[in-house]
C-alpha positions as CSV (number, residue, x, y, z in Angstrom):
1,X,-14.2,38.9,-41.6
2,X,-12.6,42.3,-42.1
3,X,-8.8,42.2,-42.5
4,X,-8.0,44.7,-39.8
5,X,-10.3,43.0,-37.3
6,X,-8.6,39.6,-38.0
7,X,-5.2,41.3,-37.4
8,X,-6.3,42.7,-34.1
9,X,-7.7,39.3,-33.1
10,X,-4.4,37.6,-34.0
11,X,-2.5,40.1,-31.9
12,X,-4.9,39.5,-29.0
13,X,-4.3,35.7,-29.2
14,X,-0.5,36.3,-29.4
15,X,-0.5,38.5,-26.3
16,X,-2.6,35.9,-24.4
17,X,-0.6,32.8,-25.4
18,X,2.8,34.3,-26.2
19,X,2.7,32.8,-29.7
20,X,0.4,31.9,-32.6
21,X,0.5,29.1,-35.2
22,X,-0.5,29.2,-38.8
23,X,-2.6,26.0,-38.5
24,X,-4.3,27.1,-35.3
25,X,-5.2,30.5,-36.7
26,X,-6.5,29.1,-39.9
27,X,-8.8,26.8,-38.0
28,X,-9.9,29.6,-35.6
29,X,-10.8,32.0,-38.3
30,X,-11.9,29.3,-40.9
31,X,-9.6,30.7,-43.6
32,X,-6.8,29.1,-45.6
33,X,-3.2,28.6,-44.4
34,X,-2.1,31.0,-47.2
35,X,-4.4,33.7,-45.8
36,X,-2.9,33.4,-42.3
37,X,0.7,33.4,-43.6
38,X,-0.1,36.6,-45.4
39,X,-1.6,38.1,-42.3
40,X,1.4,37.2,-40.2
41,X,3.8,38.5,-42.8
42,X,2.0,41.9,-42.8
43,X,2.0,42.0,-39.0
44,X,5.7,41.2,-39.0
45,X,6.4,43.9,-41.5
46,X,4.7,46.3,-39.2
47,X,6.8,45.2,-36.3
48,X,3.9,43.8,-34.3
49,X,4.9,40.1,-34.5
50,X,8.1,38.2,-35.3
51,X,7.8,35.3,-37.8
52,X,9.0,31.9,-36.6
53,X,8.7,28.4,-38.2
54,X,5.0,27.6,-38.4
55,X,3.7,30.8,-36.9
56,X,4.8,34.0,-35.0
57,X,5.7,35.3,-31.6
58,X,5.5,38.6,-29.9
59,X,8.5,40.8,-30.8
60,X,11.5,40.4,-28.5
61,X,13.0,43.8,-29.0
62,X,14.1,45.9,-26.0
63,X,10.7,47.4,-25.0
64,X,8.3,45.9,-22.6
65,X,4.6,45.5,-23.3
66,X,2.7,48.5,-21.9
67,X,1.5,48.1,-18.3
68,X,-2.3,48.0,-18.9
69,X,-1.8,45.3,-21.5
70,X,0.4,43.3,-19.2
71,X,-2.2,43.5,-16.4
72,X,-4.9,41.9,-18.6
73,X,-2.5,39.3,-20.3
74,X,-3.1,35.8,-19.0
75,X,-5.1,37.1,-16.0
76,X,-6.6,33.8,-15.0
77,X,-3.2,32.1,-15.2
78,X,-1.6,34.8,-13.0
79,X,-4.4,34.4,-10.4
80,X,-3.9,30.6,-10.2
81,X,-0.1,31.1,-9.9
82,X,-0.7,33.7,-7.2
83,X,-3.1,31.5,-5.2
84,X,-0.6,28.6,-5.2
85,X,2.3,30.9,-4.2
86,X,0.4,32.5,-1.4
87,X,-0.6,29.1,0.0
88,X,3.1,28.4,0.6
89,X,3.7,31.6,2.5
90,X,3.3,31.3,6.3
91,X,1.5,33.8,8.4
92,X,3.6,36.3,10.3
93,X,6.3,36.3,7.6
94,X,8.6,39.1,6.4
95,X,8.2,39.4,2.6
96,X,9.4,41.3,-0.3
97,X,7.1,41.7,-3.4
98,X,8.7,43.4,-6.4
99,X,7.4,45.1,-9.6
100,X,5.0,43.1,-11.8
101,X,1.4,42.2,-12.5
102,X,1.9,38.7,-11.2
103,X,3.4,39.9,-7.9
104,X,0.4,42.2,-7.7
105,X,-1.8,39.1,-8.1
106,X,0.1,37.5,-5.2
107,X,-0.6,40.6,-3.1
108,X,-4.3,40.1,-3.7
109,X,-4.0,36.4,-2.7
110,X,-2.4,37.5,0.6
111,X,-5.2,39.7,1.8
112,X,-6.3,37.2,4.4
113,X,-2.9,36.4,5.7
114,X,-2.2,37.5,9.3
115,X,0.6,39.7,10.6
116,X,2.7,40.0,7.5
117,X,5.4,42.6,7.1
118,X,5.7,43.4,3.3
119,X,8.4,45.5,1.9
120,X,7.9,46.5,-1.7
121,X,9.0,48.8,-4.5
122,X,5.7,48.5,-6.2
123,X,3.1,51.1,-5.3
124,X,0.3,48.9,-6.7
125,X,1.2,46.1,-4.3
126,X,1.1,48.6,-1.4
127,X,-2.3,49.9,-2.5
128,X,-3.7,46.3,-2.7
129,X,-2.4,45.3,0.7
130,X,-3.9,48.4,2.5
131,X,-7.0,46.3,2.6
132,X,-5.3,43.8,4.9
133,X,-5.4,45.5,8.3
134,X,-2.9,43.2,9.9
135,X,-0.3,43.7,7.2
136,X,2.6,46.1,7.9
137,X,3.6,47.8,4.6
138,X,7.0,49.4,4.0
139,X,7.9,51.2,0.7
140,X,11.5,51.2,-0.4
141,X,11.6,54.7,-1.9
142,X,13.4,55.3,-5.1
143,X,12.8,56.8,-8.5
144,X,9.2,56.5,-9.5
145,X,8.6,54.8,-12.9
146,X,5.2,56.3,-13.7
147,X,4.4,53.7,-16.3
148,X,3.8,51.0,-13.7
149,X,4.2,52.5,-10.2
150,X,7.6,50.9,-9.7
151,X,10.3,52.4,-7.5
152,X,13.8,51.7,-8.9
153,X,17.4,52.9,-8.7
154,X,20.0,53.0,-6.0
155,X,17.8,54.3,-3.2
156,X,15.4,51.3,-3.6
157,X,18.4,48.9,-3.6
158,X,20.0,50.4,-0.5
159,X,16.7,50.2,1.4
160,X,16.5,46.5,0.6
161,X,20.0,46.0,2.0
162,X,18.7,46.9,5.4
163,X,16.3,43.9,5.6
164,X,16.5,40.1,5.7
165,X,13.3,38.6,4.2
166,X,11.8,35.2,5.0
167,X,10.4,35.1,1.4
168,X,10.9,37.2,-1.6
169,X,8.4,36.9,-4.4
170,X,9.7,38.3,-7.7
171,X,8.6,38.5,-11.3
172,X,10.4,38.9,-14.5
173,X,9.8,40.0,-18.1
174,X,11.3,36.9,-19.8
175,X,12.7,33.4,-19.0
176,X,15.0,31.9,-21.5
177,X,15.9,28.3,-22.4
178,X,19.1,28.5,-20.3
179,X,17.1,29.3,-17.1
180,X,18.1,32.9,-17.0
181,X,15.3,35.3,-16.0
182,X,15.5,38.7,-17.6
183,X,14.1,42.3,-17.6
184,X,14.1,45.4,-19.7
185,X,15.2,48.1,-17.2
186,X,18.8,47.8,-15.8
187,X,17.8,49.9,-12.8
188,X,15.1,47.4,-12.0
189,X,17.5,44.6,-12.4
190,X,19.9,46.0,-9.8
191,X,16.9,46.1,-7.4
192,X,15.9,42.5,-8.1
193,X,19.5,41.4,-7.5
194,X,19.5,43.1,-4.2
195,X,16.3,41.2,-3.3
196,X,18.0,37.9,-4.2
197,X,20.8,38.7,-1.8
198,X,18.6,39.5,1.1
199,X,16.0,36.7,1.0
200,X,16.2,33.4,2.9
201,X,13.8,31.9,0.3
202,X,13.2,33.3,-3.2
203,X,10.2,32.5,-5.4
204,X,9.9,33.5,-9.0
205,X,6.3,33.8,-10.4
206,X,6.0,33.7,-14.2
207,X,3.3,32.6,-16.5
208,X,4.1,30.7,-19.7
209,X,4.1,33.8,-22.0
210,X,7.5,34.6,-20.4
211,X,9.0,31.4,-22.0
212,X,8.7,32.8,-25.5
213,X,9.8,36.4,-24.8
214,X,13.2,37.9,-24.6
215,X,14.7,40.9,-22.7
216,X,18.2,42.4,-22.7
217,X,19.1,42.5,-19.0
218,X,19.9,39.5,-16.9
219,X,18.6,39.3,-13.3
220,X,19.8,35.9,-12.4
221,X,19.3,32.1,-13.0
222,X,16.7,29.7,-11.8
223,X,19.6,28.0,-10.1
224,X,19.5,31.0,-7.6
225,X,15.8,30.6,-6.7
226,X,14.1,28.1,-4.5
227,X,10.9,27.8,-6.4
228,X,9.2,28.7,-9.7
229,X,5.5,29.0,-9.8
230,X,4.1,28.9,-13.4
231,X,1.0,27.8,-15.3
232,X,2.4,25.3,-17.8
233,X,5.2,22.7,-17.7
234,X,8.7,23.9,-18.5
235,X,10.5,22.6,-21.7
236,X,12.0,19.2,-20.9
237,X,15.7,20.4,-20.9
238,X,14.9,23.3,-18.6
239,X,12.9,21.1,-16.2
240,X,15.8,18.7,-16.0
241,X,18.2,21.7,-15.2
242,X,15.9,22.8,-12.4
243,X,15.9,19.4,-10.9
244,X,19.8,19.5,-11.0
245,X,19.7,22.9,-9.3
246,X,17.2,21.8,-6.7
247,X,14.8,24.5,-7.9
248,X,11.3,23.4,-7.2
249,X,8.9,23.9,-10.2
250,X,5.2,24.2,-9.3
251,X,2.8,24.3,-12.3
252,X,-0.9,25.1,-11.9
253,X,-1.6,23.3,-15.2
């Protein structure tokens, strides 16, 4: 197998699963552990992975994965999360859906809900829900982030303050071991915090890849949300903390 091809495949697996192991890759490619260690070291030297004990993870850094890559990453898991989340949302609800590929999956899962009012700062969510004729769609306005169709900044936050939502469905870029959920853009964080203030019930949707990522800006804590929908069980300590906080954890695994 050509070296560059193996590197690209290793990166694809890392983006899908959030991490890779030396033993798992050696078995997958039918090569020695030493060969995989060398591959991971070269990818780490190029800034494409970060070495950890027994393998590697995606770099934490301060830059998010580009939008098109995020859209395809863990697509089946996001669909399962979205279906479970949408099933808990009553018809005739007032909702907020924020920026993120998982919240976009939730929007697709809501296409057959009746008489929804959805406020969003995500142009992709609005375009998806246009196909639901009984859904009223309100855009927040704000500064357009061309990379992903998100509307951010003070105008978006001030629009949110005019509403009270039955349910807010939000995403994040990372979820750390303390239960803090994080993002890369401080302007997006201020919008997400406004959403938390204005929702009667808040739901976080995050696939397992977020457990092994990091981001510099704190949105809030799982203690502040009513439910987390994810695709794999949480680490034991975090699961226990969620039980203490009365944060419901729904795993599609």
